[in-house]
LOKOLPA-668601 format. One line per 10 residues: for each residue z, y, x of N, C-alpha, C. Coordinates in steps of 0.2 Angstrom, whole numbers. Last residue first. Example, Ala and Ser with C-alpha at 12.3 -4.5 7.8 and 13.67 -1.06 7.14 Angstrom:
35:-11:64:36:-5:68:39:0:64 | 39:-28:66:39:-22:62:39:-16:66
This chain:
-466:-556:-19:-468:-563:-15:-473:-561:-10 | -453:-548:-27:-459:-548:-23:-460:-555:-20 | -442:-546:-35:-447:-550:-38:-453:-551:-33 | -426:-547:-30:-432:-544:-28:-438:-549:-31 | -413:-545:-42:-417:-550:-38:-424:-547:-37 | -407:-536:-50:-405:-536:-42:-408:-541:-38 | -416:-526:-61:-414:-532:-59:-412:-532:-52 | -418:-517:-76:-417:-517:-69:-414:-524:-67 | -432:-520:-88:-425:-519:-86:-424:-519:-79 | -444:-517:-101:-442:-518:-94:-435:-517:-93
-446:-513:-114:-449:-520:-112:-448:-521:-105 | -443:-501:-120:-438:-507:-120:-441:-514:-119 | -453:-493:-116:-452:-494:-123:-448:-501:-124 | -449:-492:-102:-456:-494:-105:-455:-497:-112 | -438:-492:-93:-437:-493:-100:-444:-496:-103 | -434:-485:-81:-436:-492:-81:-434:-494:-88 | -430:-472:-81:-437:-473:-80:-439:-480:-79 | -416:-472:-82:-420:-471:-88:-428:-472:-87 | -412:-474:-69:-413:-480:-73:-416:-479:-79 | -421:-467:-55:-417:-466:-61:-418:-471:-66
-428:-468:-43:-424:-474:-46:-419:-472:-51 | -437:-458:-41:-430:-457:-38:-425:-463:-41 | -449:-463:-46:-445:-458:-50:-438:-458:-48 | -453:-473:-38:-456:-466:-37:-452:-461:-41 | -447:-484:-43:-445:-481:-36:-447:-474:-35 | -453:-484:-56:-446:-483:-55:-444:-481:-48 | -467:-487:-52:-465:-481:-56:-458:-479:-55 | -465:-499:-46:-468:-493:-42:-466:-487:-45 | -461:-507:-56:-456:-506:-51:-458:-500:-47 | -472:-507:-64:-466:-504:-67:-461:-502:-61
-482:-513:-55:-483:-506:-58:-476:-503:-60 | -476:-526:-53:-478:-522:-48:-478:-514:-50 | -476:-530:-67:-470:-530:-63:-471:-525:-57 | -489:-531:-70:-485:-526:-73:-479:-525:-69 | -493:-541:-61:-496:-535:-60:-492:-529:-64 | -486:-552:-67:-485:-550:-60:-487:-543:-59 | -491:-552:-80:-484:-551:-79:-483:-549:-72 | -505:-555:-78:-503:-548:-81:-495:-547:-80 | -509:-562:-63:-506:-563:-69:-504:-556:-72 | -513:-567:-49:-517:-563:-54:-515:-565:-61
-500:-566:-37:-503:-570:-42:-506:-566:-47 | -513:-557:-30:-511:-563:-32:-503:-563:-32 | -513:-543:-27:-518:-545:-32:-515:-552:-35 | -507:-536:-17:-503:-539:-22:-507:-541:-28 | -517:-532:-8:-511:-536:-5:-507:-539:-11 | -533:-535:-15:-527:-531:-13:-521:-535:-11 | -543:-543:-20:-543:-543:-12:-537:-538:-10 | -544:-534:-34:-546:-540:-31:-546:-539:-23 | -529:-523:-35:-536:-524:-36:-538:-531:-32 | -516:-519:-32:-517:-524:-38:-525:-526:-39
-517:-510:-22:-515:-517:-20:-516:-522:-26 | -520:-498:-30:-525:-502:-26:-523:-509:-24 | -512:-490:-37:-512:-497:-39:-518:-501:-36 | -503:-477:-33:-508:-481:-30:-508:-488:-32 | -500:-461:-40:-498:-468:-40:-504:-472:-38 | -504:-448:-41:-500:-450:-35:-498:-457:-35 | -505:-448:-59:-507:-444:-52:-502:-446:-47 | -506:-463:-68:-502:-457:-66:-505:-454:-59 | -512:-474:-72:-516:-468:-73:-512:-462:-71 | -504:-484:-69:-509:-483:-64:-514:-477:-66
-494:-483:-79:-492:-481:-72:-498:-480:-68 | -502:-486:-91:-499:-480:-90:-497:-478:-83 | -507:-499:-88:-512:-493:-89:-508:-486:-88 | -495:-505:-88:-499:-506:-82:-504:-500:-83 | -491:-503:-102:-487:-501:-96:-491:-500:-90 | -501:-510:-108:-500:-503:-110:-496:-500:-104 | -499:-523:-104:-505:-520:-102:-505:-512:-103 | -487:-526:-110:-487:-526:-102:-494:-522:-100 | -490:-525:-123:-485:-520:-121:-486:-520:-113 | -499:-536:-124:-502:-529:-126:-497:-524:-123
-491:-547:-120:-497:-545:-116:-499:-538:-117 | -474:-543:-124:-481:-545:-126:-486:-543:-121 | -459:-549:-117:-463:-544:-118:-471:-546:-119 | -452:-561:-113:-454:-560:-120:-458:-554:-122 | -441:-554:-101:-444:-560:-104:-446:-558:-111 | -446:-537:-96:-441:-542:-99:-445:-548:-101 | -452:-533:-79:-453:-534:-87:-448:-539:-89 | -442:-523:-68:-446:-529:-70:-447:-530:-77 | -436:-514:-55:-438:-513:-62:-443:-519:-63 | -423:-517:-44:-430:-517:-45:-431:-517:-53
-410:-511:-32:-412:-514:-39:-420:-513:-40 | -398:-514:-20:-404:-512:-22:-406:-515:-28 | -385:-513:-15:-386:-514:-22:-392:-512:-24 | -384:-510:-2:-383:-517:-3:-383:-518:-11 | -379:-493:-5:-382:-498:0:-379:-505:-2 | -380:-488:-22:-376:-489:-16:-380:-494:-11 | -395:-482:-30:-389:-486:-30:-386:-486:-23 | -400:-466:-35:-401:-472:-30:-394:-476:-30 | -394:-462:-51:-399:-461:-46:-399:-467:-41 | -383:-463:-58:-389:-466:-61:-395:-465:-56
-378:-452:-52:-374:-455:-57:-380:-459:-61 | -389:-439:-49:-386:-444:-47:-382:-448:-53 | -405:-431:-52:-399:-433:-54:-396:-439:-50 | -412:-421:-38:-413:-426:-43:-406:-429:-46 | -408:-412:-30:-414:-411:-33:-415:-416:-39 | -392:-404:-26:-396:-410:-27:-403:-408:-31 | -385:-392:-26:-385:-397:-20:-389:-403:-21 | -386:-386:-38:-390:-383:-33:-391:-388:-27 | -387:-397:-52:-383:-394:-47:-388:-392:-41 | -395:-403:-62:-395:-396:-62:-391:-393:-56
-396:-417:-64:-400:-414:-58:-400:-406:-58 | -389:-421:-75:-396:-421:-76:-400:-417:-70 | -375:-431:-78:-379:-427:-73:-386:-427:-74 | -363:-427:-90:-367:-432:-87:-372:-428:-83 | -353:-418:-91:-353:-423:-96:-357:-429:-93 | -346:-411:-76:-352:-413:-79:-351:-418:-85 | -332:-400:-77:-335:-406:-74:-341:-408:-79 | -325:-390:-83:-331:-388:-79:-334:-394:-75 | -316:-393:-93:-313:-393:-86:-319:-392:-81 | -325:-394:-104:-321:-388:-103:-317:-387:-96
-340:-401:-97:-334:-401:-101:-330:-395:-100 | -358:-398:-100:-352:-398:-96:-346:-398:-100 | -367:-400:-109:-369:-403:-102:-363:-403:-98 | -364:-404:-126:-363:-400:-120:-364:-404:-114 | -367:-409:-139:-373:-407:-135:-371:-404:-128 | -358:-412:-149:-359:-417:-143:-365:-415:-140 | -356:-408:-162:-351:-406:-157:-352:-410:-150 | -367:-413:-169:-366:-406:-169:-361:-404:-163 | -364:-427:-170:-368:-425:-165:-368:-417:-164 | -355:-428:-181:-352:-428:-174:-357:-426:-169
-361:-417:-194:-360:-424:-191:-358:-423:-183 | -351:-402:-198:-357:-407:-199:-356:-413:-195 | -345:-387:-189:-345:-392:-194:-351:-397:-194 | -338:-384:-173:-344:-384:-178:-343:-389:-183 | -328:-384:-164:-326:-381:-171:-332:-381:-176 | -332:-388:-152:-328:-393:-156:-326:-390:-163 | -346:-388:-144:-342:-383:-148:-338:-387:-153 | -349:-392:-126:-348:-394:-133:-344:-388:-137 | -358:-380:-116:-352:-384:-118:-353:-387:-125 | -372:-377:-115:-368:-377:-109:-362:-381:-111
-383:-389:-124:-380:-382:-123:-375:-383:-117 | -399:-384:-124:-394:-384:-129:-389:-390:-127 | -409:-374:-113:-406:-381:-115:-400:-380:-119 | -422:-365:-114:-415:-364:-114:-412:-371:-117 | -436:-360:-105:-433:-365:-109:-426:-365:-108 | -450:-350:-103:-443:-350:-103:-441:-356:-107 | -465:-356:-96:-462:-354:-103:-454:-355:-102 | -479:-354:-86:-472:-354:-87:-469:-352:-94 | -493:-365:-85:-490:-359:-87:-483:-359:-88 | -499:-377:-82:-497:-373:-76:-494:-366:-78
-508:-377:-97:-507:-380:-91:-505:-375:-85 | -508:-377:-112:-505:-372:-107:-503:-374:-100 | -512:-388:-118:-515:-382:-120:-513:-376:-116 | -504:-398:-112:-511:-399:-112:-515:-392:-113 | -491:-389:-103:-493:-393:-108:-501:-393:-108 | -485:-390:-86:-486:-387:-92:-488:-391:-98 | -482:-394:-73:-488:-397:-76:-490:-393:-83 | -472:-390:-65:-476:-385:-67:-483:-388:-70 | -461:-398:-63:-467:-400:-60:-473:-395:-61 | -450:-393:-69:-451:-391:-62:-458:-393:-59
-452:-398:-82:-453:-391:-81:-454:-389:-74 | -449:-412:-79:-456:-410:-81:-457:-402:-80 | -436:-411:-75:-441:-413:-70:-448:-411:-72 | -431:-407:-87:-430:-403:-81:-435:-405:-76 | -434:-419:-95:-437:-412:-97:-436:-407:-91 | -427:-428:-88:-434:-429:-88:-437:-422:-90 | -414:-424:-92:-416:-425:-85:-423:-425:-84 | -414:-424:-106:-413:-417:-102:-415:-418:-95 | -417:-437:-108:-421:-432:-111:-420:-426:-107 | -407:-445:-101:-415:-446:-100:-419:-440:-102
-395:-440:-106:-397:-439:-99:-404:-440:-97 | -397:-444:-119:-396:-437:-118:-398:-436:-110 | -397:-458:-117:-403:-455:-120:-403:-447:-119 | -385:-461:-112:-391:-463:-109:-397:-459:-111 | -376:-456:-122:-376:-453:-115:-383:-455:-112 | -384:-455:-138:-380:-458:-133:-381:-454:-126 | -391:-456:-153:-386:-451:-150:-382:-455:-145 | -399:-465:-159:-402:-462:-153:-397:-457:-150 | -395:-462:-176:-398:-466:-171:-400:-462:-165 | -381:-460:-184:-386:-455:-180:-389:-459:-175
-372:-468:-190:-379:-467:-194:-384:-463:-190 | -360:-466:-183:-364:-473:-183:-371:-472:-186 | -362:-450:-175:-359:-454:-180:-363:-461:-180 | -364:-448:-157:-365:-446:-164:-361:-451:-169 | -367:-441:-141:-364:-446:-145:-365:-443:-152 | -375:-432:-134:-373:-438:-131:-369:-443:-135 | -390:-425:-141:-383:-426:-141:-381:-432:-138 | -402:-414:-133:-401:-421:-136:-393:-423:-136 | -412:-400:-135:-407:-404:-132:-407:-410:-135 | -417:-383:-135:-419:-390:-136:-414:-394:-132
-420:-366:-139:-415:-371:-139:-419:-378:-139 | -431:-358:-137:-424:-355:-137:-419:-360:-137 | -444:-357:-127:-440:-362:-131:-433:-360:-131 | -457:-346:-130:-450:-347:-127:-447:-352:-131 | -474:-341:-128:-469:-345:-131:-463:-346:-127 | -483:-326:-129:-480:-331:-125:-475:-335:-130 | -498:-321:-136:-491:-321:-137:-488:-327:-133 | -512:-321:-135:-509:-318:-130:-501:-318:-130 | -517:-327:-146:-517:-331:-140:-513:-328:-135 | -517:-324:-161:-511:-321:-156:-511:-326:-150
-525:-328:-171:-527:-322:-167:-522:-320:-162 | -521:-338:-178:-521:-332:-182:-522:-326:-177 | -523:-349:-170:-527:-349:-176:-526:-343:-180 | -514:-347:-159:-521:-346:-158:-525:-345:-164 | -502:-351:-166:-503:-344:-164:-510:-342:-163 | -505:-364:-168:-503:-360:-174:-504:-352:-172 | -506:-369:-155:-512:-369:-160:-511:-364:-166 | -493:-367:-151:-498:-363:-147:-505:-363:-152 | -486:-376:-159:-485:-369:-160:-490:-365:-157 | -492:-387:-154:-493:-386:-161:-491:-379:-162
-487:-387:-141:-494:-385:-142:-496:-384:-149 | -474:-390:-143:-475:-383:-141:-483:-382:-142 | -475:-403:-148:-472:-398:-152:-474:-391:-150 | -481:-409:-136:-485:-409:-143:-482:-404:-147 | -471:-408:-127:-477:-405:-126:-481:-404:-132 | -461:-417:-133:-460:-410:-131:-466:-406:-131 | -466:-429:-134:-465:-426:-140:-464:-418:-139 | -479:-435:-122:-472:-434:-124:-471:-429:-130 | -492:-436:-120:-487:-442:-117:-480:-440:-118 | -507:-435:-128:-501:-432:-127:-496:-438:-125
-524:-433:-126:-518:-438:-126:-512:-435:-124 | -536:-424:-135:-531:-424:-130:-526:-430:-131 | -544:-423:-146:-545:-429:-141:-540:-429:-135 | -542:-414:-156:-544:-412:-149:-546:-417:-144 | -539:-422:-167:-543:-416:-167:-546:-414:-161 | -531:-432:-164:-537:-434:-167:-542:-428:-167 | -522:-434:-150:-524:-429:-155:-530:-430:-158 | -515:-449:-146:-521:-446:-145:-521:-441:-151 | -501:-453:-137:-503:-452:-144:-509:-447:-143 | -494:-466:-126:-497:-459:-127:-499:-459:-134
-487:-477:-122:-495:-478:-122:-498:-471:-124 | -475:-473:-109:-477:-475:-116:-485:-474:-116 | -461:-469:-99:-468:-472:-100:-469:-475:-107 | -452:-455:-106:-452:-461:-103:-459:-464:-103 | -449:-443:-113:-453:-442:-107:-453:-449:-103 | -442:-446:-125:-438:-445:-119:-442:-445:-112 | -452:-448:-135:-447:-442:-135:-443:-441:-129 | -458:-460:-131:-462:-454:-131:-457:-447:-131 | -447:-468:-132:-450:-467:-125:-454:-461:-125 | -445:-467:-146:-440:-465:-142:-443:-464:-135
-457:-473:-150:-456:-466:-152:-450:-463:-147 | -456:-486:-146:-461:-482:-143:-460:-475:-145 | -445:-490:-154:-444:-490:-147:-450:-485:-144 | -442:-480:-169:-445:-485:-165:-445:-485:-158 | -437:-471:-179:-433:-474:-174:-436:-480:-171 | -441:-457:-186:-445:-463:-184:-442:-467:-178 | -431:-448:-187:-435:-449:-193:-440:-455:-192 | -426:-448:-175:-421:-450:-180:-426:-452:-186 | -436:-442:-167:-434:-449:-166:-430:-452:-172 | -435:-429:-172:-441:-433:-173:-440:-440:-172
-423:-425:-167:-424:-426:-174:-430:-430:-176 | -426:-425:-153:-421:-429:-156:-421:-431:-163 | -435:-415:-151:-437:-421:-152:-432:-426:-154 | -433:-399:-156:-429:-405:-155:-432:-412:-156 | -437:-382:-153:-439:-389:-154:-434:-394:-152 | -436:-367:-159:-431:-372:-157:-434:-379:-158 | -444:-352:-152:-444:-358:-156:-439:-363:-154 | -449:-336:-150:-444:-340:-148:-443:-346:-154 | -463:-327:-144:-460:-330:-150:-455:-335:-147 | -459:-314:-132:-461:-320:-133:-459:-322:-140
-465:-296:-131:-459:-301:-131:-462:-308:-133 | -472:-284:-130:-473:-290:-125:-468:-295:-125 | -474:-275:-139:-468:-274:-135:-468:-280:-129 | -485:-279:-146:-484:-272:-144:-479:-271:-139 | -482:-292:-150:-488:-291:-146:-487:-284:-142 | -472:-289:-159:-470:-292:-153:-476:-292:-148 | -479:-284:-170:-474:-280:-167:-473:-283:-160 | -487:-295:-173:-490:-289:-171:-486:-284:-168 | -477:-304:-176:-481:-305:-170:-485:-299:-168 | -473:-299:-189:-468:-299:-183:-472:-300:-176
-484:-300:-196:-481:-293:-195:-477:-293:-189 | -486:-314:-196:-491:-309:-193:-488:-302:-192 | -474:-318:-203:-476:-320:-196:-481:-315:-193 | -477:-313:-216:-471:-310:-212:-472:-312:-204 | -488:-320:-219:-488:-313:-219:-483:-310:-215 | -483:-334:-219:-488:-331:-214:-489:-324:-214 | -474:-341:-226:-471:-337:-220:-477:-333:-217 | -481:-349:-234:-476:-344:-237:-473:-340:-232 | -489:-357:-225:-492:-351:-229:-487:-346:-232 | -483:-361:-210:-482:-362:-217:-485:-356:-220
-495:-360:-196:-489:-358:-199:-489:-359:-207 | -501:-375:-188:-502:-369:-192:-496:-367:-195 | -510:-387:-178:-504:-383:-179:-505:-376:-183 | -519:-396:-175:-519:-393:-182:-514:-389:-184 | -516:-400:-163:-522:-395:-163:-523:-392:-170 | -506:-409:-165:-504:-402:-162:-510:-398:-163 | -510:-418:-181:-509:-417:-173:-508:-410:-171 | -495:-409:-185:-498:-416:-183:-505:-417:-185 | -491:-398:-190:-490:-399:-183:-493:-405:-180 | -490:-386:-203:-493:-392:-200:-492:-392:-193
-481:-376:-205:-483:-380:-211:-486:-386:-209 | -468:-370:-195:-475:-373:-195:-476:-377:-202 | -455:-366:-197:-460:-361:-198:-467:-364:-198 | -448:-377:-192:-450:-377:-199:-454:-371:-201 | -442:-374:-180:-449:-376:-180:-452:-377:-187 | -434:-358:-182:-434:-365:-183:-441:-367:-182 | -435:-343:-171:-437:-347:-177:-436:-355:-177 | -427:-328:-167:-428:-335:-166:-430:-339:-172 | -435:-313:-161:-431:-316:-166:-432:-324:-165 | -435:-299:-149:-438:-305:-152:-433:-307:-158
-437:-287:-137:-434:-289:-143:-438:-294:-146 | -432:-283:-119:-437:-284:-125:-433:-287:-131 | -429:-272:-107:-425:-277:-112:-430:-277:-118 | -440:-266:-101:-435:-269:-97:-431:-274:-101 | -447:-260:-112:-451:-264:-107:-446:-268:-102 | -435:-247:-113:-441:-250:-116:-445:-254:-110 | -425:-240:-108:-425:-248:-107:-431:-251:-110 | -421:-227:-112:-426:-229:-106:-426:-236:-104 | -416:-226:-124:-411:-227:-118:-415:-228:-111 | -426:-226:-132:-423:-220:-131:-418:-220:-125
-429:-240:-131:-434:-235:-129:-430:-229:-127 | -418:-245:-138:-419:-247:-131:-424:-242:-128 | -421:-240:-151:-415:-238:-148:-415:-239:-140 | -433:-246:-154:-433:-239:-153:-427:-236:-149 | -428:-259:-155:-433:-258:-149:-433:-250:-148 | -420:-258:-166:-417:-260:-160:-422:-258:-154 | -431:-255:-175:-425:-250:-174:-422:-251:-167 | -438:-267:-175:-441:-260:-173:-436:-255:-171 | -429:-276:-180:-431:-277:-174:-434:-270:-171 | -427:-270:-193:-422:-271:-189:-424:-271:-181
-440:-272:-199:-437:-265:-197:-431:-265:-193 | -441:-286:-198:-445:-282:-194:-442:-275:-193 | -430:-290:-208:-430:-292:-201:-434:-288:-196 | -431:-286:-221:-427:-282:-217:-428:-284:-209 | -437:-297:-227:-440:-291:-227:-437:-286:-223 | -427:-307:-226:-433:-308:-222:-437:-301:-222 | -417:-301:-234:-416:-302:-227:-422:-302:-223 | -423:-303:-246:-421:-297:-244:-420:-296:-237 | -425:-317:-247:-431:-313:-246:-429:-306:-244 | -418:-330:-240:-416:-323:-243:-422:-318:-242
-422:-341:-234:-424:-341:-241:-421:-334:-244 | -421:-344:-221:-415:-343:-224:-416:-343:-232 | -432:-345:-213:-430:-351:-216:-424:-350:-221 | -432:-333:-207:-438:-334:-211:-436:-341:-215 | -421:-333:-198:-421:-329:-204:-426:-331:-209 | -417:-339:-186:-420:-343:-191:-420:-340:-198 | -407:-326:-182:-408:-333:-180:-411:-337:-186 | -407:-309:-176:-407:-314:-181:-409:-321:-178 | -415:-303:-163:-412:-301:-169:-413:-306:-174 | -411:-305:-146:-414:-309:-152:-411:-306:-158
-416:-296:-132:-411:-296:-138:-415:-300:-143 | -417:-299:-115:-419:-300:-121:-414:-299:-126 | -410:-297:-103:-417:-297:-103:-421:-297:-110 | -397:-291:-93:-399:-292:-100:-407:-291:-101 | -389:-293:-81:-396:-293:-81:-398:-295:-88 | -377:-282:-77:-378:-288:-80:-385:-288:-83 | -381:-270:-70:-377:-275:-67:-377:-282:-70 | -388:-260:-78:-392:-266:-76:-388:-271:-72 | -378:-264:-92:-385:-265:-89:-385:-259:-84 | -366:-262:-99:-367:-268:-94:-373:-268:-90
-367:-252:-108:-361:-252:-104:-362:-257:-98 | -379:-254:-115:-379:-249:-110:-373:-250:-106 | -377:-266:-124:-382:-266:-119:-380:-261:-113 | -368:-264:-134:-369:-271:-132:-374:-271:-126 | -366:-250:-138:-361:-255:-137:-362:-261:-133 | -379:-245:-139:-374:-242:-135:-368:-246:-133 | -385:-254:-148:-387:-254:-141:-382:-251:-136 | -378:-250:-159:-378:-257:-157:-380:-258:-150 | -381:-237:-161:-374:-239:-159:-374:-246:-156 | -395:-238:-164:-393:-235:-158:-386:-236:-156
-393:-245:-176:-397:-248:-170:-395:-245:-164 | -388:-235:-183:-384:-241:-182:-387:-245:-176 | -398:-225:-183:-392:-224:-179:-387:-230:-178 | -407:-231:-191:-409:-231:-184:-402:-229:-180 | -404:-241:-205:-401:-235:-201:-402:-235:-194 | -409:-252:-210:-408:-247:-214:-407:-240:-211 | -408:-262:-200:-414:-261:-203:-414:-254:-207 | -395:-263:-197:-399:-261:-191:-406:-259:-194 | -389:-267:-209:-387:-261:-206:-392:-259:-201 | -396:-280:-211:-396:-275:-215:-395:-268:-213
-392:-288:-198:-399:-285:-200:-399:-280:-205 | -380:-293:-196:-381:-286:-193:-387:-283:-196 | -381:-306:-201:-377:-301:-205:-377:-294:-202 | -387:-312:-190:-391:-311:-197:-387:-306:-201 | -383:-304:-175:-382:-309:-180:-386:-307:-186 | -391:-301:-160:-388:-298:-166:-388:-303:-172 | -388:-308:-144:-391:-309:-150:-387:-304:-155 | -395:-309:-127:-390:-307:-132:-393:-307:-139 | -398:-317:-112:-401:-315:-119:-395:-314:-123 | -399:-313:-95:-394:-314:-101:-398:-312:-107
-401:-320:-79:-403:-316:-84:-399:-318:-91 | -391:-319:-64:-393:-323:-70:-395:-319:-76 | -386:-311:-54:-393:-312:-54:-396:-317:-60 | -373:-308:-54:-374:-315:-53:-382:-316:-52 | -369:-295:-59:-371:-296:-51:-372:-303:-49 | -361:-301:-73:-363:-296:-69:-364:-298:-62 | -355:-311:-80:-361:-312:-77:-364:-307:-73 | -344:-304:-86:-343:-310:-81:-349:-312:-77 | -350:-296:-95:-347:-293:-89:-346:-298:-84 | -353:-306:-105:-359:-302:-102:-356:-298:-95
-341:-311:-108:-346:-315:-105:-351:-311:-101 | -335:-300:-114:-331:-303:-108:-336:-307:-104 | -343:-296:-124:-343:-292:-119:-340:-295:-113 | -355:-306:-133:-348:-306:-131:-347:-302:-124 | -365:-305:-143:-365:-301:-137:-358:-300:-134 | -372:-321:-149:-369:-314:-150:-370:-310:-144 | -377:-331:-143:-378:-330:-150:-376:-323:-152 | -384:-331:-126:-378:-330:-131:-381:-329:-138 | -392:-339:-114:-393:-336:-120:-386:-336:-124 | -395:-337:-97:-390:-339:-102:-392:-335:-108
-404:-342:-82:-404:-338:-88:-399:-341:-93 | -404:-351:-72:-405:-344:-70:-405:-339:-76 | -398:-366:-66:-398:-362:-72:-399:-354:-70 | -394:-374:-55:-401:-371:-55:-403:-366:-61 | -377:-370:-51:-382:-374:-54:-389:-370:-53 | -367:-361:-47:-368:-368:-43:-374:-372:-46 | -367:-352:-57:-370:-350:-50:-371:-356:-45 | -360:-358:-67:-368:-357:-68:-371:-355:-61 | -347:-357:-62:-351:-364:-63:-358:-363:-63 | -345:-344:-62:-345:-347:-56:-349:-354:-56
-345:-342:-76:-350:-338:-71:-351:-342:-65 | -334:-349:-80:-341:-351:-82:-346:-348:-77 | -324:-341:-75:-325:-348:-72:-332:-351:-74 | -326:-330:-82:-327:-329:-75:-328:-336:-72 | -323:-335:-96:-330:-333:-94:-331:-332:-86 | -312:-349:-96:-313:-342:-96:-320:-340:-93 | -318:-363:-106:-315:-360:-100:-316:-353:-100 | -314:-367:-123:-319:-365:-118:-315:-362:-112 | -308:-371:-135:-306:-374:-129:-310:-373:-123 | -313:-369:-147:-306:-366:-146:-304:-368:-139
-329:-364:-153:-325:-369:-150:-318:-365:-148 | -343:-358:-153:-339:-360:-159:-334:-366:-157 | -351:-353:-143:-344:-351:-143:-340:-353:-149 | -365:-357:-133:-362:-356:-139:-354:-356:-139 | -376:-354:-123:-369:-353:-122:-366:-352:-129 | -390:-363:-117:-387:-359:-122:-379:-360:-122 | -399:-360:-102:-395:-364:-106:-392:-359:-111 | -415:-361:-93:-409:-357:-96:-405:-362:-99 | -427:-360:-81:-422:-365:-84:-416:-361:-86 | -435:-352:-74:-437:-353:-81:-432:-358:-84
-431:-351:-61:-429:-345:-65:-431:-346:-72 | -435:-360:-52:-429:-362:-57:-428:-357:-62 | -452:-362:-51:-446:-358:-50:-441:-360:-55 | -463:-368:-56:-459:-372:-51:-452:-368:-50 | -463:-364:-73:-466:-363:-66:-461:-367:-62 | -465:-375:-87:-461:-372:-82:-465:-370:-76 | -467:-375:-104:-469:-377:-97:-466:-372:-93 | -463:-383:-118:-462:-377:-114:-464:-379:-108 | -468:-391:-133:-467:-390:-126:-465:-383:-124 | -467:-404:-145:-466:-397:-144:-465:-396:-136
-476:-416:-157:-472:-414:-151:-471:-406:-150 | -484:-430:-163:-481:-424:-164:-476:-422:-158 | -492:-444:-170:-492:-439:-165:-489:-432:-167 | -490:-453:-180:-492:-455:-173:-492:-450:-168 | -480:-446:-189:-483:-452:-189:-484:-454:-182 | -471:-435:-194:-470:-439:-188:-473:-446:-188 | -475:-421:-201:-476:-428:-202:-476:-432:-196 | -463:-409:-200:-468:-413:-197:-469:-419:-201 | -453:-400:-204:-458:-401:-209:-463:-406:-206 | -436:-403:-201:-442:-403:-198:-448:-404:-203
-420:-397:-199:-425:-398:-204:-432:-398:-201 | -410:-395:-191:-412:-401:-191:-417:-403:-196 | -407:-380:-182:-409:-383:-188:-412:-390:-187 | -393:-372:-174:-399:-376:-174:-401:-379:-181 | -383:-364:-178:-387:-362:-172:-393:-367:-171
């Protein structure tokens, strides 16, 4: 369901973005079923209704799940598997039967919004399958049109980020030449039906290939020095935005500026094997929590400011039967008993994550530089914080209330703590590329 093969040169600047309108309707989640311990669909539907999640992506078209989501208002993405493509492509009647079985019995009570035909087909290496992908999508769309659902239920396919031949810097983003003709044909079809290109960005894999503290901060939306796109001059502050803008650049470069981007999967594992650097609860909470906050801010990406992109978190539950390294079975936001694996602020009853949010009374904490942090690191953190919108570093100016003592360490401590307090005291926002830590001692003078 996910690919960990990335073509990127993860040197100093790479990333992928989705941007969110303030509406929660752009927050989705992937509901994988490669497991033998999942709760009943009805229980899952109730769980989802207690969260800010407004869309669910299925890899198939499980009727029990589609039926359980009826009348919840939750949008549903269903999928036709790669193995279905030959029949769908060769026989319009097969596509009609697929729509009659998987869409018509449930719609509109179950709000099916998109059908994805195939998953990462272009990276399969199967030229026969690749050549059948577009005819399959066309036949499914024609079947939907015949059922008077054209424009209501759209058709797309899901791509690995490896469809990009270049992504660093984002402004140089371009599709791999070996896939270019197929991509153009698919995008021409999708332009006609108004469906988004769906891509799977995983900053987690970018960090694994470049496991430096500053790369981790960049991937987790934590304070960092940023990375300047040498082509556009834009400074990117997180890997997610950079990866999405690389896709935007690739689309723009071949004349598809009007095609929207959808993030079909993105996530971070909360545990992994000893050789899987970065797989931890702390990092998973930071990535998903900060991604959700980023989407809710409506900031968008530098190339798509304030523009909404549907983003589907991976994943709702762990899938204990998946093969591969431990991380493959450790992406779940919720456990089979419906409790949270860790809190990223998805509950309707809270706007920011707890379980690492504000400490209990009498346990106030401050964010301060670690001993041994270099002047260059402290200055970078100071510049980062004071460059943020809504942050007032006026007290650090000459004559300001906190100008004295006039040392870099003192000024950095003020800035780091200000950022931490403004970020709802989420502990993962007191990191600063591993140069800061929480303290119970008030550093103020």
